[in-house]
N, C-alpha and C positions, 0 to 999 in steps of 0.2 A: 627343644629337642624331644622325640617321640621314643618312649623306652617300650620295647617289645618283650614279651613272655620268653624266657629262656628255655621253654620246652622246644624240643627240636621239631621244627616242620610247623609251628603255630606263629601265626602273625597277629594275634590280639594285642592290642596294647595294654599296658598296666603302668602303675606307678614306679618311678624309679626305684622306690625303696623294696619293691616285690620281685621276688625271683621269678613267679609267673602269673599268668593270667588266674583267675579264680575257678575258672572252668578246669584247667590243668591240675590247679594245685590241689583239687577235691580227689584225684586220680593219686596222690601221694598218701601213702599209708600214716597214720597217725604218729607213730613211733618216730618214723624218719621226718616228718614235719616238724616233731620237737626237736631232733638232731639239728636240722638246720636253724630252728631259733635258736637252741642252747650255743651254737657254734656262732651264729654271726655276732654276738656280743664281746666274742674273745678277739677279734679281729683290732688291730691298730690302725694307725693312720697311714701306714705305707704296706704295701702287699710284701711281706714277710713271712717269717715262721709262723706269727700269730694267725695268717688267715688260712695254714693248711687244714685243720680242722673241719672249718668252713667248706675249704676248697672239696675235700672228700666227700661231705653231707651234701653238696648242692649237686655235684655230679651222681651220687647213687640216686638223687630224687630226680634229676633229668633223665637219667637210665631209666628208671622204673616208670616215669611217665611214656617214654619212647618205646618200652618193651610191652606197656600196657596196650598201646595204640597199633602197634606192629612187633608183634613176638619176635624177638630174637636173641636168645641167651647168648649166644657168641658174639654178637654187636655187643650188648649191654656188657659183658665181661670186658671187650677190648676198650670201651668207653671209660668204665670206673680204672681199668689199668692205666690208662694214660692221664686220668687227673691223680691218680694215687702217685705215679711218678713225677707228676708237678709238684705236687704238695711235698714229696719226698726232698724234690731240689730246694723248694723253700726252707724247708727244716735243716737244709744242708747234709741230708743223708746221702746224695748222690752228687755228682759233679754234671 
């Protein structure tokens, strides 16, 4: 099974353990890259509250790349808000 880059609109393949292809990943600022790496190791074996920090970090990385490629701050804010809402549900903060 082929794994694709999670950057919106990118069709490149990448290893399953990577969030994005190398081209898109280079567009993510180093501090945000570090946050994704820091949170990936916190995830448990099932998608539960342990995944919430990673969910937030990866969404910000994806939104950042999308905004670099096609600037739209309103869209970026909405995308991250949806990811934050999902992470809140994982943590049991909302129903």
